[in-house]
N, C-alpha and C positions, 0 to 999 in steps of 0.2 A: 343343761341336758342331763337326764338321769344316767347314772353309771350302770350300764347293762352288763358290765364285766365283773361286777362285785362278786367275789367268791363267797360261797355259802359258808356260814359259820353258825354254830349253835350259840344263841344268846339266851341265857337263863339267869333269873334272879332267885335269891334264896326266898323260901316261903316266909311270909309274914304272919301276923296274927289275924285271925278271922273272927267275925261275929256270926252268930247263928242266923240261918235264913229267915227272912220275913215270913210271917204266918201265911201271907197271901200266896207265897210260892211253895209252901210246904204241903200242898194238897196231894192226896193219893194219886198216883199215876200208874198206868199199866205199861209194861214192856215185856212181852212174852212171845217172841217170834217162834213159830212152829212150822215144820216142813209142810208144804202145801202145793198150790198151783205154781207153774212156771210163769214168769213175766218176761216179755220180750222187749228189748230196747235197741234202738239204733243210736250209737254213740259217735258223734262227729267232732273231730279235732281239725280246726282250720288255722294254719300258720301263714301269716303274711310277713315274711322276713323283713325286719325293719332295720335300716341303717347298716346294712351289710357292706363289707368292703372286700372286693375280689371274689374269687370262687367261694361258694358257701355250701355246706353240707348240713342236712337236717335228719334227725332220727326221731321217729315217733313210736311209742310202745303200741303194739297190736295185741289185743286180748288173745291169750294163748293158754288159758286155764280151762281144762275140761274135767269136771268132777261130778259127784252126785248133787252138787248145789250150783253148778254153773256149766253152761254150754257156750263155747266160743264158736260162732258160726262164720258166715262169709264176711269178707272185708272188701271194700272198693275204694279207689282214690282218684282224684283229679289233680293235675299239677302242670306247670310249665317248665318243670325240671325233668331230670332223668331219675326215675324211681326204680328201686329194687327191693323185693321182699327178702329179708335176711333173718337168720336166727343166731342166737348166742347161747352158749352154755349147754349143760347137760339137760336142762329142763326144756330146751327148744323154745326159748324166749323169742316171741315174735317182734320183729322190728321192721318198720318201713324206712328205708334209707333213700333220701332224695338229694341229688347233686344239682347245684345251680352254677352255671358258668357266669363269669363276671358280666358278660354281655346281656344276661337275662334281666329285663326290667320288671320290677314289681314281682319278685319271685313268690310263689305261693304253693301250698299243698293242702288238700282237704281229704282227710281219711274218715271213712264211715265204716263202722264195724257193728254187725248185728250180734247180740248176745242174749242169752236167756239166763235168768237168775231166779233163785227162790230162797226163802227163809231156811235156816238150818238150826237144829237143836238136838243135842245128844240125849238119848234116853239112858240115864245113868243106871236104871234098874235092869236094862236089857244088856246082857253080857254076850260077847262073841269072841271068837279066837281070830282076830285080825292078824295078818302076816305082813311083814315088811322084809323084803329081800335084804341079804347081808350088805350088798353094795349100796342099796338105798339107805339103809340104816346108817352106814358109815358116812354117806354123803350128807345126810341131815343132822349129823353130829359134828361135822367138821367146823373148825373156826374159819372166820373170814377176816378181812383186813380190819373192819370196824367192829366185829363181834368175836373177840378172842374167847377161849373157853378155859384158860388157865389163870394163874395168878389171882388178882383181886376178884375176878369174875367167879371163879370156882370157890374161892374162900367165902365170898358173899353168899353164894348159893348154898353151900354146906351149912352155914349158919342159919339161913332161912328155912331149909328143910328140916333141920334138927334131927329128931329121932324118927322121922317118917320112914316107913319101910317100903311101901309100894310106890310105883310110879304115879298112880292116881293121887295118893296122899301127898307126894312131893309136888305135883303140879298144883294142887289146891293151896299149899303153903306158899309156893312161888307166886301164884296169882295174887294171893292176899298180901304178900310182902311188897310186890310192885305197886298194887293199889294204895297201900298205906304209906309207902315211902317216896314213890315218884309223884310228880304233880305236873299238871298242864301249865306251861308258861306261854301266854299269848304273844309275847314279844319275839319268840323264836321264829326265824324266817322259814317260810314254807312248812314242810313237815319235819324239819330238823335234819340232822346228819346221821344219827344212829351210832355215834362214837361212844360205846358203852364203857370202855376202859377209862376214858377221860371223865365221864360222868361219875363213876365210882371213886376214882382217885381224888377228884375235887370235892366229892360229897354233894355236888350240885345235881340233883336228880330231876330238875325241871326241864321240860321240853315238850315235844309234840309226838305224834304217833310213831314216826320213824325212830325216835329216841326211846320212848317208853315200851313199845312192843318189841323193839330190838333188844332191850334190856331183858325182857321176859324170855325171849328166844335164847339169848346167850346164857342166861342162868340155867334154863332147862337143859340145853346141850351140855353144859359143863358138868352136870350130874347124870349124864347118860340117857337123857330123854330126847328122842328126835323131835326137832321143832323147826319151824320155818316162818318167815314173814311172807305175806301175800300183798302185793302192791297194786293199788287200783284207784278208783274214784267213785264217790257217791253219785247216784243218778237221779234220785227223786226224793220227795219229802218222806219222812218217817211216818208209817201208818199209826204210830203210837204217840204222835204229837210232840216229840222232842225236836226242837229246832236245831240243836247242835248235832243231831244224828241225821240231819236231812241234807239233801242236795237241791239246789235250784236248777231245774232242768234247762232253763234258758241261759244259764251262765255257770259252768262248772269249773272255771279256771282256778278257783281256790278250794275246790272240793276233793282234791287228792287225799286219799286215806289208805294206810296200810293196816292190815290185820295180822293175826298170828294163828298158828295151829300147832298142836302137839300130837304125837302119835302114842296112843295107849293100846296095848294089845287087846284089852277087853272091849275097845270101842272104835279102833281105827283112828283116822285123823279127826281131831276134835277142835272146834272153833274156840278161840280165845281173843279177847280184846280189852285188856286192862287200860289201854290208852283212851278208849272212848268213855270208860268210867271216869277217868280223870278229867276228860273234856266236859262231861255233864256237870261234874262237881264244880268246875271252875267257871263255866261260861253259860250254863243253861239259865241262870238267874243273875241279877245284878250283884248278888251276894255270893261269895265263894263258900260253897257248902263243904264243911269239913268232915262230916261223918257219913259212912255208907249206910247207916241205919235211918237216915233221913228218908221220908216217904217218897221223895222225888228221885233219890239215888238208889234205894234198895232194889227196885225192880231191874234197873240197868246192871247193877253189881251182880245180881243173880243171873240175869239173862245172858250176859256176855261171858259168863263162865260156861262154855259149852255150846254157845249159839251166837248167831248174828242175824240181822235183818237183810233181806234180799233186795234192798234198794241201792245196791252197790255192786260194782263189777271188779274182779281181779284181773290185772293185766298179766302178771307173772310172779314168780317166786325167786327171782334171781338176785344174787349178790355178786359183787366184784365183776361188773358187767364191762366187757371189752367191746366198745362200739366199733364195728368194722370201718376201717379207713380213718379213724380218729387219730389226730396228731397228739392228743393229750392222754392222760392216764385213764385208768378204769374208773367207772362210777361205782359208788357203794351200792346203788340200786337204780332201777330205771322205772320211774313213775311219772315223769314230766317230759314234755317235748325238749329235745336237746338240739343245739345248733352250734356250728363253729365256722368262722371265717379266718382270714389271715391274722386278725388281731387276737384271736383266741376263742374261748367258749362263751356263748351268750349266757345271761343270767336267767335260768329257767324259773326262778322265783319272782321274776318281774314280768308277768305276761303282757302288760300293756306297753312295755318297752321292746319286748322280744320281736314281734308280738304274736299272741295266739289266743284262741277262744275254743272252749269245749262246751258242747251242748248234748242233750240227750232227748230222745222222743220215745215214749212208750207206744208199742204197737199192740193195739187191741185186736183180739180174735174176731 
């Protein structure tokens, strides 16, 4: 029987030597998401709690992000348990909590949320005077359990920004530093843990999105730039043909992905995703592409500095999540279905043992 209680750990290997990409994979590709029409999706998460013992509690993230690039609309659910809509944290993170008594046979819950998304891209030439309230600035600068902002994190950030003076210059250098030093490690379970202090102390900067984008966020916060992760899931194929930047709408249980944002006074909240640059470099072709100047990588490297594609939905921006009624500790982030019974917490990174399925359907006007 698979071990569904396997606790999550970041497994990363040191980068090896790479060969140049095959010519067949080095063709020019486009990746230039621009703001445009809204797309509407129904996102459904179905949990059939497997092998539970005793009373069981399930928590599902409910989309709760509302911005100029996402609208979180209505949600509905069906279950043979007792369900409650709850929130956690200052951001109002949406959570559906479902309790199942031991007597419930074949416990299940199905949550469907309607969302609207669209592409986003900052116009670097268009300046404005965006404001961030003092309390909000302090909040998006504070350290978290997995994202400290002192010690080796701040030391690394200061070296990376060098003599940069403006926040925009600092962000550019931090983005480049993360892209050139961190790398996608396919053997990392799930999306990783996001323990950036350990990453920097060990010198092992391999991981997935929760590691690489958390590293970017922590470095930015440590030098006084408000930054945050946005945790969600890919919903549909990429319009630009990149398979690694796509979601299979019929089965999204491995499509969780977090992104990042930084606040710049001249532009407001700006999209960033160095983790997806690393993903395309490592997994888009059979050959690990080493340079961002490669014609397959260059458009992504450029486009994900200030933009991202709207085939993705953000659930929340929360760190150190306290699940209501949980007998265990806080989560570093909430991006996956979570469940506990008397044995402990289920392994969210093993959806077929848990078990759960996530799907999406685009609603055409």
